[in-house]
N, C-alpha and C positions, 0 to 999 in steps of 0.2 A: 156621846154616850151610846153604848151598844144596846141594840134591842134584845130583850130576853126571848130565847126561843120558846115556842109553844110546847106544851107537853107532847103533842103529836110529833113535832119536829125532833124533840129529844129522843123519842122512841125510835124514830127512823135512823138517827145518827148511831144510837146504841146497837140497833139491829145490823146496820152496815158494818160497824166495828166487829161485832160478834161473828158475822158471816165471814169477814176477812180473816179473822183469827182461826175459825174452824177450817176454812179452805187451806190456810197455811199449815195447820196441824195435820190435815189429812194427807198432804203431799210430803210431809217430812218422812224420812226413812226411819222405820222402826227397826230395832235390832232384830236380826234374822234369828229365828228359832230353828235350831238344827232339826232336820228331818230324822225320824227314828231310823236306826240302822236296820237294813233289811235282814230278815232271818237267814240263817245259813241255807244254802240250796243243796239238794242231794246231787251226788256225782255218780254217774253210771259206772259200774265196775263188774268184773267177772272173776270168780275165784279160779286160780291156777291150781290144779291138783298137784299134790306133792310128787306124784309119779308121772306127770305129763312130760317132763324132760328127764333124760338119763343123766342125772347129776345130783350132787348133794352140796349143802352149804358148807363152806370152808370153816375150819376151827376159828374160834375167837375166845377171848378170856371171859368165860361165862361167870367166873367168880367176881370179877370187877363189873361186868355188864351182863346181868342175868338175862335181859331181854335185848336181843339184837333187833334194831330198827334200821331199815334202809330203803332208799328209792333207787330203782334201776332204770336209767334213761337211755343207756347205750349198750352195745355189745361189750365194750370195755368194762362198764359197770357190772354187767352180768358175769363176766370172767373173773372179776375181782371178788365177787361174792360166792359164786358157785364153781365147783370143780367137776369136770366130766367124770362119769363113772362107766367106763366101757366094760360091761358085764357080758359074758358069753351068751349069745342067742337073743339078746334084746335089740330091737331095731328102732327104738325111739330116738328122736333128735336130742342132742346134748344141750341145746339152747334154742331160743326163738331165732328165726332167720333175721339177718341184719335189718331188713326193710320193716320188720315189726316195730322197731324203735323210731321210725319216722312218724308214726301215728299213735303209738301207745308206750306206756311206761308201766313198771311193776313196783308196787309197794310190798315190802317184806317185813314180817315180824317173826322172830324165831326164838326158840328156847331149847335147851338141852334137858332131856327128861328120860325116864325109863321107857324102853321100847313099848309101843302100844299097837294094837291091831286096828285102832280107829282111823278111818281115812281123813278125818278132820284134824287130827293131832291135838284135840282139846280146844281148838280155836273156833269161835263162832262170831261171824261178822254181825255187828249191830247196825252201823251206818257209816257212810263215807260222805262228808259234807264239805262244801266250799263256802267260805265267807271272804269276800273281796279276793285277795290273792293268797289266802291261807287255806290249807287243807287240813281236815281233822278226820282221823280214823278211830272209830269206837268199836271195840270188840270185847267179847267175853273170853276168858281163859279158864277152863276147868279141866285139868288133866284127868284122864280116865285111870282107874286103878289098874295096876299092872304088877305082876310078879316077876317081870323080866330082870335078868341079872346084868343087862348091859344098857347103855344109854344111846339115844339117838337125838338128832337135831330136827325137831318137828317145826313146821312153819305155817304161817298164813301168808299167802301171796295173792295179790289182787292186780288184775290188768285194768288199766283205766286210760282215758285219752291223755296223750302227751300234752303237758302244759307246764311252763316254768313257774311253779308256785314259789313264793318267797319263803314259805315255811310249811312244814308238815308236822302236825302234833298227833301223837299216838296216845290213846286212852285205853287202858286195860281194866276191865271190871269197874268202869266209872272213874278211875284214877289216872291222872296224867302221868305218863312214865317217861316221855321224851319229846323234845321238839327238835326237828332237823331244820337248820337254816340251810336251805338248798343251794345257796351261792357258795357254800363251803363244802369241803369233803365230808362225806357221810361216814 
């Protein structure tokens, strides 16, 4: 016949079992809770004046694509988007020097509109941000009133550090207008 453990002995056994169960539970791996995504970080940029280079944006089908969005990473990209404008007496460069593109790239947003005297072409930069490997350009577009009888191609161009972003999304007046997958032709 087995002796009956004392109440004190039973408590010790129960405590030992509970301690073992708690120790095992505390070492078990709990499902990982994903960390909250970091907020987008600002990207330093500088506006390129529309008259900084002696060139103009080449024609595109503005009926099909009212807003032209592009990223210019190389001299070849620049030549594909801009055409030199050799006008008598002007001594500005036609394009950035080739070494410019080793450290910087240019984002461009353009529209065809009645000629305006405003140096900003109706474009106002709100912010340029990076989230992981994606870039977002937010700007306001409000064309100035004009009585001009001819149209021009006004643009917003921004210089920013060279980086191979996976995509660049353009937001005009708070509305997404286009995303460039930068591993494809723009």
